[in-house]
N, C-alpha and C positions, 0 to 999 in steps of 0.2 A: 819740800820746804825745809831748812834744817830745823833739829829738835829746841821748842819753845824755849827749855831751859838755859840753852848756852847762851840765850842772849844776854841773859841778866851775870855772869860771868864775863861780860869783855867790857873793856873800859868804858867805852864811847858811851854806849846806849845804857846804862848804869848813872856814868855824868849828867847824860839829857834829862834822867829821869828826877835825877836829885836836883840839878838847874832846875828844870820848871816847876818845882816846887817850892825851891826859895826866893824866884822871880817873884818880884810884885810891879813890873814894870810888863808894858806889852808883848808878850809871847811871839815875836818873828822868827823865820827858820834861821835868818843870817844872823840874827845876835847871838841865837843857841849856839849856832855852828862855831862863834866867837869864843863865846863860854867854853866849850869844850874842847877847840882846840882842834877841830876840823874842816875840811871843803865842806859848802853849804850843799855841793852836790850827795854828798857822803849823809852829812845831817839827814837829807831828804830821802834818804834809801833807807839809814835806821829810823828813822818817825814813821815812815812808811808803814814796815814791820809793826813798830808799836802800835800805831794803828789797828792793824790786823787784829793784833791779840787785845786791844779794848783797851788799851791805857792808854793812850789818848785822842783827841778829836782834834777836827782842823775846823775853823768858821771863817769864811770865805767874806772880807769887808773889801768890795771892791777887785781889787786886782791884788790885796795881800790876803794870804793866809796867814789866821791867828792860830796859838798852839795850847789847847789846854790839858790837862791832866784828867781822867777820869777819876772817877771813885778809885776803882780798881788800881790805876798808875798811882793815885795818891799814897795808898796803901804801900804799895808794894813800894816806892822810892821811901817813904819811910825805914820801911824795914833795910832797905839797903845803907840810908844816912846811919840806922843803928849801927847796923854789921861795921861800917867804917869808922864808927867812932870808937867800938871797941878793938879795933886793930890798930 
């Protein structure tokens, strides 16, 4: 597996964490993929990595998986947003 540090310095994973933090609507994978301008399959791959790192959780509601940030994910997304604002 790639070094976990690398994931935060790629655009799409960082944008996903920030988007999850900002979204007030239901968090579906397809909506998130559109938000960060990537394919659904790419979004799922990134989200699976974020889940392994303990940054997101999936909740199954029927056939749909809802995505939520963990406390750790909230903290990291806040730091990413702060860095983004300073640039």
